Steps between C-alpha positions, in 0.01 A plus 500: 500500500661828386369850549669790321406851618616809308393845398396613153867532407564124534568365154445166336879466502499526883215240511686267264826533699326405821334201332825387348678506836217298658476253212876441518464392862203264494449148383392482129173331612423773765149641499554876505219754545595866446299803593573864439378795708531866421592729784615847391622587851797274437655744249787321326512209749367153427392259772513130422339245736567133445337226697657163404621167617773269382774752418765303683855624473461587132359844581798730493465878508866532408418361153233762453749770600747380240259526204620750236361847568323513162295190594391616843368847431591625845448168686857506638429822684166362628669186631765704681257736677284433798131594465389800698231395742185712493400591856179334604317619809374149556855375552499678839296315766179674605614543862812682381310727262263590786789583732654720232165685452500575871860610499600212725776346291726295720268523802319208649122523505341454842312181571132557536416164666 
């Protein structure tokens, strides 16, 4: 299962490059389902999510990094950079968000029992 998310500037060459890298890594009989999502907030970034089993030791990012630059259309840079996490308010536990609202960061809340 592959999901490719990119903005309107993602090209078919980008799409084909991602597919080629994935197809080079999987068994010839693998059942691959690919979806594409448009998210213009990504700008020139492309997010690729792969859910797979059976890669074993054949999956080697170093091989992808060594592809000629003309064949990767910027994939080398994408493989060498860490994604920037978008802050999500739900990643902070509710009790901590409530303490922050009250200005009680770092303080223990009194027990009401």
